[in-house]
C-alpha positions in Angstrom: 78.1 95.1 164.4 75.4 96.5 162.1 74.0 100.3 162.0 70.7 101.2 161.1 70.7 104.7 159.6 69.6 107.7 162.0 67.8 111.2 161.2 71.4 113.0 160.9 70.1 115.8 163.6 70.7 113.0 166.3 74.2 112.1 165.1 76.3 114.9 167.2 79.5 113.2 166.6 82.3 114.4 164.9 85.4 112.9 162.9 89.1 112.8 164.0 90.3 114.9 160.3 93.7 113.5 161.9 92.7 109.9 161.9 91.0 109.5 158.3 90.8 106.3 156.5 93.2 106.0 153.8 91.5 103.9 151.2 87.8 102.9 151.5 86.3 100.0 149.7 82.7 100.2 149.2 80.2 97.3 147.8 77.5 99.6 146.2 74.7 97.7 146.9 71.1 98.0 146.5 70.7 100.1 143.4 68.2 97.6 142.1 65.7 97.2 145.4 66.1 101.0 145.2 64.6 101.0 141.6 61.8 98.8 142.6 60.3 100.5 145.6 60.5 103.8 143.1 58.4 101.7 140.6 61.5 102.3 138.4 63.6 100.0 136.1 66.4 98.2 137.9 68.6 100.5 135.0 67.2 103.3 137.0 69.0 102.4 139.8 72.2 101.7 138.4 72.2 105.0 136.7 71.8 106.9 140.2 74.0 104.9 142.1 76.5 106.1 139.6 76.2 109.6 140.3 76.0 108.6 144.2 79.8 107.3 143.6 80.5 110.3 141.6 79.0 112.4 144.9 81.0 110.7 147.0 84.3 110.9 145.7 84.2 114.4 145.9 83.3 114.5 149.5 85.8 111.8 149.9 88.5 114.3 148.4 87.4 116.9 150.2 88.2 115.3 153.6 91.6 113.9 153.1 90.3 109.9 151.6 93.4 109.1 149.4 91.5 106.2 147.6 88.4 104.5 147.0 87.7 101.2 145.6 84.3 100.4 144.2 82.7 97.5 143.3 81.3 98.3 140.0 80.5 94.9 138.4 82.0 91.5 139.4 82.5 88.5 137.7 79.3 86.6 139.2 77.4 89.8 137.6 77.4 88.6 134.0 74.9 85.7 135.1 72.3 88.6 135.2 69.4 88.8 132.4 71.3 90.1 129.3 69.0 93.3 129.1 70.6 94.2 132.4 74.3 93.6 131.8 73.9 95.5 128.2 72.4 98.2 130.4 75.2 98.1 132.7 77.7 98.2 130.0 76.2 101.4 128.4 76.1 102.8 131.8 79.8 102.2 132.3 80.4 103.6 128.3 79.1 106.8 129.1 81.0 106.8 132.9 84.0 106.6 131.1 83.8 109.0 128.2 83.0 111.9 130.8 86.1 110.6 132.9 88.4 113.4 131.0 86.1 116.1 131.4 85.2 115.5 134.9 88.2 114.1 136.4 91.5 115.8 134.4 90.5 119.3 136.1 90.2 117.9 139.4 93.1 116.0 139.5 91.3 112.7 140.2 92.8 109.8 139.4 90.9 107.1 137.4 92.1 103.8 137.9 90.9 100.0 137.3 90.9 96.5 139.1 89.6 93.3 137.5 89.9 91.6 134.4 88.5 93.7 131.0 89.9 91.7 128.8 85.8 90.6 128.9 84.3 93.8 127.4 84.0 94.9 124.5 86.7 96.5 122.5 85.3 99.7 122.7 84.9 99.6 126.5 88.5 98.2 126.8 89.8 101.3 124.8 87.6 103.9 127.1 89.1 102.3 130.3 92.4 102.5 128.6 92.2 106.1 127.7 90.1 107.1 130.7 93.3 105.4 132.9 95.9 107.4 130.7 94.5 110.7 130.4 94.3 110.8 134.9 97.4 109.5 135.5 98.9 112.4 137.2 95.7 113.1 139.2 97.0 113.8 142.5 93.8 114.7 144.6 92.0 110.9 145.0 92.2 107.7 143.3 88.4 106.1 142.2 89.8 102.6 141.4 86.5 100.8 139.5 86.3 97.0 140.3 85.2 96.0 136.6 84.5 92.3 136.2 86.4 91.6 139.1 86.2 88.9 142.3 88.4 88.5 144.7 88.8 84.8 143.8 89.7 85.8 140.2 92.2 87.9 141.0 94.0 86.0 143.3 94.4 83.2 140.5 95.3 85.8 137.9 98.0 86.9 140.3 99.3 83.3 141.0 99.6 82.9 137.5 101.7 85.9 136.9 103.9 84.9 139.8 103.9 81.1 138.2 105.2 82.8 135.1 107.6 84.7 136.6 109.3 82.1 138.5 109.4 79.8 135.3 111.4 82.4 133.8 113.9 83.0 136.5 112.5 85.7 137.0 111.8 85.2 140.6 112.7 82.2 142.9 110.2 80.4 145.2 112.1 81.0 148.1 111.4 84.9 147.9 108.0 84.3 147.7 106.0 85.5 150.5 102.9 88.0 151.3 104.6 91.2 150.1 106.1 89.7 147.0 102.6 87.9 146.4 100.7 91.7 146.6 103.0 92.8 144.0 101.3 90.9 141.4 97.6 91.9 142.7 95.4 94.3 140.9 95.9 97.1 143.7 99.4 97.0 143.6 101.0 100.2 144.8 97.4 101.0 146.3 97.6 101.9 150.3 96.0 99.1 152.4 92.5 98.9 152.7 91.4 100.6 155.8 87.6 100.3 155.8 85.2 98.7 153.5 81.6 99.9 153.6 78.5 98.1 152.4 74.6 99.3 152.4 71.6 97.5 151.8 71.2 95.1 154.6 73.6 92.4 153.5 76.6 91.7 155.3 79.1 89.8 153.0 82.0 90.2 151.5 80.5 88.8 148.2 83.9 88.1 146.7 85.7 91.5 147.0 89.0 92.5 148.0 89.3 88.8 149.8 93.3 89.6 150.2 93.4 93.0 150.8 90.4 93.1 153.4 92.3 90.9 156.2 92.5 93.4 158.9 90.2 95.8 157.0 87.2 97.2 159.5 84.0 96.3 158.0 80.6 99.0 157.8 76.9 97.9 157.4 74.3 99.7 156.9 70.6 99.4 155.4 70.4 101.9 153.1 70.1 101.5 149.6 73.6 102.8 147.0 71.4 105.4 145.4 70.5 107.4 149.2 74.0 106.8 150.5 75.1 110.3 151.1 78.0 112.5 152.8 76.4 112.0 156.1 76.4 108.3 155.9 79.9 108.5 154.9 80.6 110.4 157.8 78.8 108.1 160.2 81.2 105.3 158.6 84.4 106.6 159.1 83.0 107.6 163.0 82.4 104.3 163.5 85.5 103.3 161.8 87.7 105.8 164.4 86.1 103.9 167.3 87.8 100.3 166.0 90.9 98.9 168.4 92.7 97.9 164.8 95.2 95.4 166.9 96.3 93.6 163.6 96.6 90.3 165.6 98.3 91.9 168.5 97.0 92.9 172.3 
């Protein structure tokens, strides 16, 4: 289902606070288009998008969402122009060095999904530090998908699983969906309930392929930098109207 953005005053529906999704995945799409529409460089769109995820994380924490997994940089994004990739790396570093100040006091836990080994040593160190200083956060988890691809995650998980089988830590007969999920980047997090993609596109783009098996989807034509708490409300209200049968009747 595709939802067009409506003026706030037209939406008189309210959320059921007892049925807030625990884990929301967000494909932060439309930064470049937002910037172009305003005559700005693409990096300006990414910078505004970073401010939006901060605001949305705070809002989601206030209504009881436990985890946000935000698609920040995909395994395919390396194919973008070097200037844009470099700007994204700089923006990511700026974000990371502020994590301790921003998150530690408000009990936000920072996590990462993806293969960070391709990042510079400086970035890897900043990621490790951000994870460490926020590890006791119990208000909300912000899980950034960095150099992440759903297919890549499944391949990496398969290699780790195979290694454990070869070392006799696990029998192949023991392998099932539950066991396999322990090797994924999101192990320990609640199931993904809702995936949001703004900017008009209606595809997963290699995001949380395993985890999305029974997630609900919400699309809109809003570019990510313009995404607001009212838009999050609309997505959650739509989610609450769904009949989640998990393959049953």
